C-alpha positions in Angstrom: 6.9 1.3 24.2 10.3 2.1 22.6 8.9 5.2 21.0 8.2 6.7 24.4 11.9 7.7 24.4 11.2 10.0 21.4 7.8 11.3 22.6 7.7 15.1 22.5 5.8 18.0 21.0 7.5 17.7 17.6 6.7 14.0 17.3 3.1 14.7 18.3 3.0 17.3 15.5 4.3 14.8 13.0 1.7 12.3 14.0 -1.1 14.9 13.9 0.1 15.8 10.4 -0.2 12.2 9.4 -3.6 11.9 11.0 -4.7 15.0 9.0 -4.2 13.2 5.6 -7.5 12.4 4.1 -6.8 10.5 0.9 -4.2 8.1 -0.5 -3.0 10.9 -2.8 -2.5 13.2 0.2 -0.3 10.4 1.7 1.7 10.1 -1.5 2.4 13.9 -1.6 3.3 14.2 2.1 5.5 11.1 2.2 7.2 12.1 -1.0 8.3 15.3 0.7 9.0 13.8 4.1 11.1 10.7 3.4 13.6 9.4 0.9 12.7 6.6 -1.5 14.8 4.2 0.6 13.0 5.1 3.8 9.6 4.7 2.2 10.7 1.3 0.7 11.9 0.1 4.1 8.6 1.0 5.7 6.7 -0.6 2.9 8.7 -3.7 3.1 8.3 -4.1 6.9 4.6 -3.6 6.6 4.3 -6.2 3.9 6.5 -8.6 6.0 4.1 -8.1 9.0 1.1 -8.7 6.8 2.6 -12.0 5.5 3.7 -13.1 8.9 0.2 -12.6 10.3 -1.1 -14.7 7.4 1.1 -17.5 8.6 3.6 -17.4 5.7 7.0 -18.9 6.1 10.2 -16.9 6.3 11.4 -18.4 3.0 8.2 -17.4 1.2 8.4 -13.9 2.7 12.0 -13.5 1.8 11.3 -14.5 -1.8 8.2 -12.3 -2.1 9.5 -9.1 -0.4 13.3 -9.4 -0.8 13.5 -8.7 3.0 16.5 -10.2 4.9 15.8 -12.8 7.5 17.1 -10.3 10.0 14.3 -7.8 9.0 11.7 -10.6 9.0 12.9 -11.6 12.5 12.7 -8.0 13.8 9.1 -7.7 12.5 8.2 -11.0 14.0 9.6 -9.8 17.3 7.5 -6.7 17.1 4.4 -8.7 16.3 5.1 -11.1 19.2 6.4 -8.7 21.9 5.7 -5.1 20.6 3.1 -2.6 21.2 0.4 -4.2 19.0 0.6 -1.6 16.3 0.9 -4.0 13.4 -2.2 -6.0 14.6 -4.1 -2.7 15.2 -3.6 -1.5 11.7 -3.8 -4.8 9.9 -7.1 -5.5 11.6 -8.5 -2.3 10.3 -7.7 -2.9 6.6 -10.6 -3.8 4.5 -9.0 -7.0 3.1 -8.3 -8.2 6.7 -11.9 -9.1 7.2 
């Protein structure tokens, strides 16, 4: 995993903090303080791209719906195909994925 290069106690603490969030409102509060609007929008866009890709949508459809560049869509596709399985893990746990 690429993130292994960053693995340390501080990153563990960040992930533990995220895991401690109990409600969606907790998430809004924490991420509002943690990240800029652009950072949050980028994460949101990548997650939506991943969702649409796993639904079988075309790059053109995804580009129109999310305003993501084809480069971003390609990067997310590469993560889905060759990454650590994180997108599949989370998308499979969402209530609307069943």
